[in-house]
C-alpha positions as CSV (number, residue, x, y, z in Angstrom):
1,M,-72.5,137.1,-141.4
2,S,-71.0,140.3,-143.4
3,N,-67.8,141.8,-142.7
4,A,-69.4,144.8,-141.3
5,L,-70.3,142.6,-138.1
6,T,-66.8,141.6,-136.9
7,R,-64.9,143.0,-134.0
8,R,-62.2,144.7,-136.5
9,T,-64.8,146.6,-138.0
10,F,-66.6,147.7,-134.7
11,T,-62.9,148.4,-133.4
12,L,-91.0,159.0,-118.7
13,A,-91.9,161.9,-117.3
14,T,-91.0,165.5,-118.4
15,L,-87.5,167.1,-117.7
16,G,-89.0,169.8,-115.5
17,A,-87.6,170.8,-112.3
18,A,-85.6,167.3,-112.0
19,F,-83.3,168.8,-114.7
20,A,-83.2,172.4,-113.5
21,P,-79.4,172.7,-112.4
22,S,-78.8,174.5,-109.1
23,A,-75.9,176.9,-108.8
24,P,-73.2,174.5,-107.7
25,A,-74.2,172.3,-110.5
26,L,-73.8,175.1,-112.9
27,A,-70.2,175.5,-111.7
28,Q,-69.5,171.9,-112.2
29,A,-68.1,170.0,-115.6
30,R,-71.0,168.6,-117.7
31,E,-70.9,164.9,-118.1
32,K,-69.6,164.0,-121.5
33,V,-71.6,161.8,-123.6
34,M,-70.6,160.7,-127.1
35,I,-73.7,160.3,-129.7
36,A,-73.5,159.1,-133.2
37,W,-76.2,160.1,-135.5
38,L,-77.7,159.7,-139.1
39,P,-79.2,162.8,-141.1
40,I,-82.5,161.4,-141.6
41,M,-86.0,162.2,-140.3
42,Q,-86.1,159.5,-138.0
43,T,-83.4,161.3,-136.0
44,T,-85.8,164.2,-135.5
45,A,-86.0,163.8,-131.5
46,F,-82.1,164.5,-131.4
47,Y,-82.5,167.5,-133.3
48,V,-85.1,168.8,-131.0
49,A,-82.9,168.1,-128.0
50,Q,-80.0,169.9,-129.5
51,E,-82.0,172.9,-130.6
52,E,-83.5,173.0,-127.3
53,K,-80.8,172.6,-125.4
54,L,-82.3,169.9,-123.5
55,F,-78.9,168.0,-122.9
56,E,-77.3,171.0,-121.4
57,K,-80.4,171.6,-119.1
58,A,-79.6,168.0,-118.0
59,G,-76.1,168.7,-117.3
60,I,-74.9,166.8,-120.3
61,E,-72.3,167.8,-122.9
62,V,-72.9,166.2,-126.2
63,E,-70.2,165.1,-128.6
64,A,-72.0,164.7,-131.6
65,V,-70.8,162.7,-134.6
66,R,-72.7,162.5,-137.9
67,F,-72.6,159.3,-140.1
68,E,-73.8,158.9,-143.5
69,A,-74.4,154.9,-143.2
70,P,-76.3,153.1,-140.7
71,N,-73.4,150.6,-140.2
72,Q,-71.2,153.4,-139.2
73,I,-73.2,154.2,-136.3
74,I,-73.0,150.3,-134.8
75,D,-69.3,150.4,-135.7
76,A,-68.9,153.6,-133.4
77,L,-70.8,152.0,-130.6
78,V,-69.3,148.7,-130.5
79,S,-65.7,150.2,-130.8
80,G,-66.3,152.3,-128.1
81,R,-66.2,155.6,-130.2
82,A,-69.8,156.4,-129.3
83,E,-72.0,155.8,-126.1
84,V,-75.3,156.5,-127.6
85,G,-76.9,155.8,-131.1
86,A,-79.3,158.5,-131.6
87,P,-82.8,158.0,-132.8
88,G,-82.6,156.4,-136.4
89,T,-79.7,154.1,-135.5
90,A,-80.1,151.0,-137.7
91,A,-82.7,148.6,-135.7
92,G,-81.8,145.4,-137.7
93,I,-78.0,146.3,-137.6
94,T,-78.4,146.8,-133.9
95,V,-79.6,143.3,-133.3
96,L,-77.2,141.5,-135.6
97,A,-74.3,143.1,-133.9
98,E,-76.1,142.4,-130.5
99,V,-76.1,138.5,-131.7
100,K,-72.5,138.5,-132.7
101,F,-71.4,140.4,-129.4
102,P,-74.2,139.6,-126.9
103,G,-74.7,142.1,-124.1
104,T,-73.5,145.1,-126.1
105,F,-76.9,147.2,-126.7
106,K,-80.1,148.5,-125.0
107,V,-82.9,149.6,-127.3
108,F,-85.0,152.3,-125.8
109,G,-87.0,154.0,-128.5
110,L,-88.3,153.2,-132.1
111,Q,-88.7,155.5,-135.0
112,G,-90.6,154.9,-138.4
113,G,-94.2,155.2,-139.9
114,G,-97.0,153.4,-140.9
115,I,-99.9,153.4,-143.2
116,K,-102.5,153.3,-140.5
117,I,-101.3,156.3,-138.5
118,G,-100.7,158.3,-141.8
119,R,-96.7,158.8,-141.3
120,I,-94.2,158.1,-143.9
121,N,-91.1,156.4,-143.3
122,D,-89.8,155.1,-146.8
123,G,-90.7,155.0,-150.1
124,L,-90.0,153.4,-153.7
125,I,-88.3,156.4,-155.5
126,V,-88.3,156.8,-159.1
127,A,-87.9,159.4,-161.8
128,S,-91.2,161.3,-162.3
129,N,-91.4,160.0,-165.9
130,S,-90.6,156.3,-165.0
131,S,-93.2,153.7,-165.6
132,I,-92.1,151.7,-162.4
133,A,-95.2,151.5,-160.2
134,S,-94.2,148.8,-157.7
135,F,-91.2,146.5,-156.6
136,S,-92.5,143.7,-159.4
137,D,-91.6,146.3,-162.0
138,L,-88.2,146.3,-161.1
139,K,-87.1,143.1,-163.4
140,G,-83.8,144.0,-165.0
141,K,-83.5,147.2,-163.2
142,T,-81.1,148.6,-160.4
143,L,-82.5,149.5,-157.1
144,G,-80.6,151.6,-155.0
145,H,-80.6,151.5,-151.2
146,L,-78.6,152.7,-147.7
147,P,-75.2,151.1,-147.3
148,G,-75.2,148.2,-145.2
149,I,-76.4,145.0,-144.2
150,Q,-79.8,146.1,-143.0
151,W,-81.2,148.1,-146.1
152,R,-79.6,145.3,-148.4
153,T,-81.5,142.7,-146.4
154,I,-84.8,144.5,-146.3
155,S,-84.3,145.4,-150.0
156,R,-83.8,141.8,-151.2
157,H,-86.9,140.8,-149.0
158,M,-89.1,143.3,-150.4
159,V,-87.9,142.4,-154.1
160,R,-88.7,138.6,-153.3
161,K,-92.0,139.4,-152.0
162,A,-92.7,140.9,-155.2
163,G,-92.0,137.6,-157.1
164,L,-88.8,138.5,-158.3
165,D,-85.2,136.7,-157.4
166,P,-83.0,139.3,-155.8
167,D,-79.8,137.8,-156.9
168,R,-81.0,137.4,-160.5
169,D,-83.6,139.8,-161.6
170,V,-82.6,142.9,-159.7
171,R,-79.2,144.7,-159.4
172,L,-78.6,146.2,-155.9
173,V,-76.6,149.1,-155.4
174,E,-75.5,150.8,-151.9
175,L,-76.1,154.6,-151.9
176,A,-75.5,157.0,-149.2
177,V,-78.6,159.3,-148.2
178,G,-77.4,162.4,-150.2
179,L,-76.8,160.3,-153.4
180,Q,-80.1,158.5,-153.7
181,V,-82.3,161.3,-155.4
182,P,-79.8,162.4,-157.6
183,A,-79.1,158.7,-158.6
184,V,-82.5,158.4,-159.8
185,I,-82.9,161.8,-161.6
186,S,-79.6,161.0,-163.4
187,G,-80.6,157.7,-164.4
188,S,-77.8,155.7,-162.6
189,A,-80.3,154.0,-160.5
190,D,-83.6,153.2,-161.9
191,A,-85.5,153.3,-158.6
192,T,-84.2,153.6,-154.7
193,L,-85.8,152.3,-151.5
194,S,-85.3,155.2,-149.4
195,L,-85.6,156.6,-145.9
196,E,-87.1,160.2,-145.4
197,P,-86.5,162.9,-146.1
198,A,-85.3,161.4,-149.8
199,G,-89.0,160.9,-150.8
200,S,-90.2,164.7,-149.6
201,I,-87.0,165.9,-151.5
202,A,-87.8,163.9,-154.5
203,T,-91.6,165.4,-154.3
204,A,-90.3,169.0,-153.6
205,L,-87.7,168.8,-156.7
206,G,-90.5,167.3,-159.1
207,E,-88.0,165.3,-161.1
208,A,-88.8,162.1,-159.1
209,K,-91.6,160.8,-157.1
210,R,-92.7,158.0,-154.7
211,A,-93.9,155.0,-156.8
212,V,-94.7,153.4,-153.5
213,T,-95.3,155.0,-150.3
214,N,-94.3,153.2,-146.9
215,A,-93.3,150.3,-148.8
216,C,-92.1,148.3,-145.9
217,A,-95.1,149.1,-143.6
218,S,-97.3,147.4,-146.8
219,V,-95.0,144.1,-146.7
220,I,-93.3,143.6,-143.2
221,A,-95.4,145.2,-140.5
222,D,-97.6,148.2,-139.8
223,P,-96.3,150.6,-138.1
224,F,-92.8,149.9,-139.5
225,Y,-89.8,150.7,-137.4
226,S,-86.5,150.8,-139.2
227,G,-84.6,153.0,-136.5
228,V,-84.0,152.9,-132.9
229,S,-82.4,154.7,-130.0
230,V,-79.6,152.7,-128.4
231,L,-77.3,152.8,-125.6
232,T,-74.4,150.9,-125.2
233,T,-74.7,148.3,-121.9
234,K,-71.0,149.4,-120.9
235,F,-72.7,153.0,-120.7
236,V,-75.8,151.9,-118.9
237,T,-73.7,149.9,-116.4
238,E,-70.7,152.3,-115.8
239,R,-73.0,155.6,-115.7
240,P,-76.6,154.6,-115.1
241,A,-77.4,158.1,-114.0
242,V,-76.3,159.8,-117.0
243,A,-77.9,157.1,-119.1
244,R,-81.3,157.7,-117.4
245,K,-80.8,161.5,-118.1
246,I,-80.2,160.6,-121.8
247,V,-83.3,158.5,-122.0
248,M,-85.3,161.3,-120.1
249,V,-84.1,164.0,-122.5
250,L,-84.8,161.9,-125.5
251,D,-88.4,160.8,-124.4
252,E,-89.0,164.7,-123.9
253,A,-87.6,165.8,-127.2
254,T,-89.7,163.0,-128.9
255,R,-92.9,163.8,-127.3
256,L,-92.1,167.7,-128.4
257,A,-91.6,166.4,-132.0
258,E,-94.8,164.4,-132.1
259,S,-97.1,167.5,-130.6
260,D,-95.4,170.4,-132.4
261,F,-93.6,169.1,-135.6
262,A,-94.9,172.2,-137.5
263,R,-92.5,174.0,-135.1
264,F,-89.3,172.0,-135.3
265,R,-89.5,171.8,-139.2
266,K,-87.4,174.9,-139.7
267,V,-84.5,173.2,-137.9
268,L,-84.5,170.2,-140.5
269,P,-82.2,171.9,-143.0
270,K,-79.3,172.3,-140.4
271,Y,-79.4,168.6,-140.0
272,T,-80.3,167.1,-143.0
273,A,-80.1,167.3,-147.0
274,I,-83.7,169.2,-146.9
275,K,-83.4,172.7,-148.0
276,A,-85.3,175.7,-146.6
277,G,-87.9,176.0,-149.1
278,Q,-88.7,172.3,-148.9
279,V,-89.6,172.0,-145.0
280,D,-93.2,172.4,-145.6
281,V,-93.4,169.3,-147.8
282,V,-91.3,166.9,-145.4
283,A,-93.3,164.1,-144.0
284,Q,-93.4,163.9,-140.1
285,P,-92.0,160.3,-138.6
286,Y,-93.6,158.2,-136.1
287,L,-91.4,158.4,-133.0
288,R,-91.9,156.4,-130.1
289,P,-90.3,157.2,-126.7
290,F,-89.1,154.5,-124.2
291,A,-91.8,155.5,-121.7
292,D,-94.7,154.6,-124.2
293,L,-93.2,151.5,-125.9
294,G,-95.9,148.5,-125.7
295,D,-96.9,145.3,-127.2
296,T,-97.6,146.6,-130.9
297,D,-94.2,148.6,-130.7
298,L,-92.3,145.4,-130.1
299,A,-94.2,143.1,-132.4
300,S,-93.5,145.4,-135.0
301,Y,-89.7,145.4,-134.2
302,Q,-89.9,141.6,-133.9
303,A,-91.4,141.4,-137.6
304,L,-88.1,143.4,-139.0
305,V,-86.0,141.0,-137.1
306,D,-87.7,138.0,-138.7
307,V,-86.9,139.4,-142.1
308,F,-83.3,138.8,-141.3
309,A,-84.0,135.4,-140.4
310,A,-86.2,134.5,-143.4
311,E,-83.3,136.1,-145.4
312,G,-80.6,133.8,-143.9
313,V,-78.7,136.6,-142.3
314,L,-79.9,135.7,-138.6
315,K,-79.1,132.3,-137.9
316,N,-80.6,132.0,-134.7
317,P,-83.9,133.3,-133.5
318,I,-83.7,136.4,-131.1
319,K,-86.7,138.0,-129.1
320,V,-86.2,141.8,-129.3
321,S,-87.8,141.9,-125.7
322,D,-84.3,140.6,-124.9
323,V,-82.5,143.8,-126.1
324,I,-85.0,146.6,-124.8
325,L,-83.7,148.5,-121.9
326,R,-85.5,147.8,-118.7
327,K,-86.4,150.7,-116.3
328,G,-84.6,149.0,-113.4
329,E,-81.5,149.3,-115.4
330,I,-81.2,153.1,-115.1
331,G,-83.4,153.7,-111.9
332,L,-86.8,154.7,-113.4
């Protein structure tokens, strides 16, 4: 197990009238909730909730902490420095941490993309003049990926499925979100396996491109979910009413983002590396609220978890259904 998973490192309905505060409620202090988030497209529902002041309307004061690497969010949740992992929290690391520290997490949303639904989650990004067209072309090359065990494991799996040895044929390097496209353009990495908006930025710049679109969905599961929304079990147990509000807020924000993404494109530069002139080319993510999760969604999430077992990172099997929030736990 990675050192990232040690205790030392980790130290359905709309809001509507239910969240309309009465005069006495306005006078009361809002419930404070610590939310950790990553500046990627999968986090869009959180951006919408912030912009539409949905948390405030629900009587919640958000203390938002931005991180640049997926494992940092899980570290914050396990150590008690955050109570909620915003949409886009690493789905695989969440399960690995749950195995290490049973009973820590409750997943209540999924985020990603898919080929059949026409939503982009990830891509193999290369320089615009590169001859790399697939993972099988990476022999002797450098492949960048997000820091942490999740994307290292997924990258190794993608390389292996392409018929290459991830230990001998390809050099894997960790690159933070904002460094991935510059690394490809500068030549310090031959390719990156990147989450959106990296692919959209690459396309907009014209100096890089997607060699493969929705690479993970083509190999692991379609749709493919690499992001989740997470509550800590401690938060659910100690403050179920507030946890319920968080779920309802993010479910409503997810529906808004799904139904009117064009309207919310303009807020992306405030939260991500997307520039104002690039918002029109950004791919819309596929966001699934808690209320709508079904068998297909859970099977897709299970397929990701099975990758960790196949790569030897997860020693014992785990069912994702065991970490999914149950409505009764928050009184829904």
